[in-house]
N, C-alpha and C positions, 0 to 999 in steps of 0.2 A: 517146296516152292509153289505158291498158289497164284492163279491168275489175278486175283484181287490185289495181292502183294505187288505184282508186276505193274498193274494199272496205277497203283499208288506211287510206285517208283517212277514210272513214266511221267506222271503229272509233276512230281517234285523235280525231276530232271529238266523239264521245260520251263518251269516257273523259277527254279533256282532259289526258292524261298519256302520254308516249311509252312509258315502262316498262310501265305497266299494259296499254296497247294491245298492245305486243309480246308480253306474257305471254298475253293473250287469243288472239292470232293464232298463238301458238307459233312466233315467229320471233325472230331476234336483234335487239336494240335498234338497233345501228348500221345494220343492213339496212333497218329500218323508217324510221329517220331519213333515210337516203339516198333511199328511195322518195318520201318526202314532199318532200324537197328537189328531186328531179327533176320532180315534179308541179308544184311552184311555178315551176321554171325554164320548164317547157312553157307555163304560163299567163302567165308574165311578171309575177307578183305573189306576195307572201307570203299565206299563208292563215291563219296563226296569229300571235298576239302572245305572245311568251315572257314569263312571269312566274315567275322562279325556276325551280323544278322543274316547275311546271305550265305549261300552254299554254292559250290561249283563242282560239276562232275570232274572226277579225276580220270586217269587213263583206264582204270578198271570199270568205272561207271560208264564211260563212253562205249566200251566194248559191250557191256550188258545192254545199254540202251539200243544199240544197233540190232541186237538179237531180239530184244523185247518188241521193237517195232515190227520186225518180221513175224514174230509170233502172232501179234494182233492182226497183221495183214493176212496171214494164213487163215485165221479164224473168220475174217470177213470173206475171204475167198470161199471157204467152206459154206458159209451162209448163202452166198450168191449161187453156188453150185446146187445147193439144196432147193433154193427158191426156183432156179431154172428147171430142175427136175420136176418140181411140183407146179410149174407154170405160174409162179407168183413173183416173177421178176419185177422189181420196182422200176418205175419210169422217172424217178427223181434223179436229177443231175445236180451235184454240188460243185460249185466253181468259185474261185476267188481271184480277183484281178488287182493290179496295182493302180490302174487308171480306168475310169468308166468308158473312155473313148475306145478301148480295145474291143468292146462289144457293140458299139454304136452301129445301127443298121443290121448287123449280123443277127442279133438276138430276135428282132421282130420277124425277120425273114424265116428264121428257124421255127419259131413258134407258129407262124402262119402255115408252115408245111407240116408241123408235128404238134397239133393243138393238144394232144393228150399228155405231152411232156410237162413235168413240173421242174422248174429251175430255181434252185436256192443259191443266190449269188451274193458274195461278200466282197468287200474292198479291204485290202491290207497291204502292209509293206512286203517287200520281197522276203525278208526273214520270217515274217508271220506266215506267208504262203508256204515257205519251206517246211516250217514246223507243222502246219496243218496237213501237208502232204505226208510227212513222216508219220504223223499220228493217225492218219486215215480219216481225218475230219472232212476232207474234201476229195473230190475225184480228180479234178484237173485245176491247173492254175495258169494265169497268163501274166507274165512279167515283162520287163524290158530285156536285159541281157539274160541269156540262158542260165539256168540254175546248175551250179557245179556241185554235185553231191552223188555219192556212189549209190544211194538208194533211189535216185530220181532220174527219169529220162526227160530230156529237153530237146526241142527242135525249134529252129528259128522259122517263124511264119513269114516274116518279111523284114528287109532292112530298109528303114524309112529315111528319106532325106530330111535333115534338119536345115532350116533356112533362117535367114535373118529378116525379122520384121522391122520395118522402119516407117516413120511418119511419111505421109504422102508427099510432103514438101521438103523432105530431107535432101541435103546435097547429093547423097548417094542413091536417091530413089530411082534414078534413071538407069542405074547399072543392071546388067543381067547376071553378073556374079561378082563376088567380093571376097577378099581375104580378111579373116577376122581381125588381124592386127590393126586394120585401118579404123576400127571402131573401139580401140582400146580405151579411149578417154570418154566414150559415150556413157550416159546413165543407162543402166540395164533394168528391165522389168522382168522379174523371175517368179517362178512358182514356189509357193511356200508349203504346199500340201502334197508334194511328191519328192521324197528324199532321193530315190534312185535317179530320177530324171535331173534333179538339181545338181547332184554330184557329177552327173555326166556333162552337163553344160559348163560347170566350173572347170572340169578337166579339159574340155574343148578349148576354153579360153586360155587355160594354162599352157596347152600345147602351142597356142598362138603367141605366147610370151607375155601374158598379162593376167592380173586378177580382176575380174569384172567389178565395176562400181555398182553395187546393188542399190539402186535408188528406190526401188519398190520390190517387196517380196509379198505377194498376194496370192489368194486362192484362185483357182482356174476361172471362176465366175467373174471375179473382180478384175482379173488381168485384162480382159477385153475392154472394159471401161477405161482403164488406165492407158492402154495402147491408143484408144481413140482420142485421148487428150493430147496426143503427140508429145508425151513427156519422156520418151526414151525409146530404146531398141529392145528387141527380145529374140531369143532363140527358141523357135517352135517347130514341131513336126509339120511338114508341108500339108498333110491331110487336114490338120486343124485350120491352117491358114485358108485353104480352099473353102472349107465349110463356113468359115466366119467372114470370108471376103476381105482378108487382110492383104496389104501390099507387102510382098516379100522379095528377097533377092537370094539366089542360089549361093551357097558358101563354097568357095574354091578349095578350102582345106580338105584333105583326103579323109580325115576322121569324122566328118560331119554326117555320120550315119548312125541311126539308133535302131537296134533290133527290137522286134516284138516276138516273144517266145512263148511256146506252149509246153507245159510240163505235167507229168503224171508219175505215179509211183511204179517203179520197175516190176516189182514182184506181185503187184496187186492185180487181181482179175477185175476187169471192167464190165459192167452190165452192157447188154446190147444198146441200151439208150445212151450210155456214156460213150461207148465206142462210136456210135453213129454221130453224136454231137462233136466228138473230137475230130472225126474225119470231115465233118461239115465245116468246122472252123478252118482246117487246113485248106480245104477247097475254096472257101470264101476268100481267104487272103490271097490265094494263088490267082483266082479269077479277077480280083480287084487290085492287083499289085501296082497298076499304073497310078492309082490314087495316092500312093505313098512315095512316088518318085517325081522329081522335077524333070519334065519332058522338054527337050530342046524346042525352042520357038513357041512353046505354049504360053499364051498370054495369061498373066495373073492379075488379080484384082488390085 
């Protein structure tokens, strides 16, 4: 069993498609298929269930993938230890987030304090971040709800209040708090570019006993324009409302809290730069926790 074989297997496992994996690896599809077949022969079992053009890991494949991820994590750990011994530790930090706002303010403050740091930041879905952490493509990730995976460690940075944004002349505009069921018949303005958050707000309305009437599903940039036209209500994090100067009302429903979570791979050794950045993120959210909470008697825009 060779490392190249295992890298090929790992790529096929995450793409679940031989052609796409071959394209990513820049090798011929027959060659990749043969490599996977030889690996299965060596192990004496199949690793995938074939479903038309697509393939899917079976129980044996899932077991192998878990160990293959650990093998490549250990190789990275060895490289880091060698670099540390020879004083050549990289100052590159690789991070992926599900929403750009998670690093707003934080990133500039960190770079000002640590100008030598190189940050490679991507934006992806929660599932993409899980895969990137498992494969070792990133060092840390920030999502909404914590990642539930045996290979990944997650901690909640803050639980943010979700509030109801209403037009300034709305009948409920003078309220200090509101139960969601009161706006069940209102047109809703929702985000179209964040699946994790959209699912959360739909769930929030469901708990209040209704399915939201999605009058507008727009990206985060367009959302502000639509809100200012007084064409509906929206469920947004309070920190966003404060930054944009939106009129909001505290939601009385108990579940109107959205977590922001930091994750990293359990078995992976982190460079001093990554450890420092991870600790900085935690401290930043701790020190700025009041920005994410509706404070009683605090006047909103």
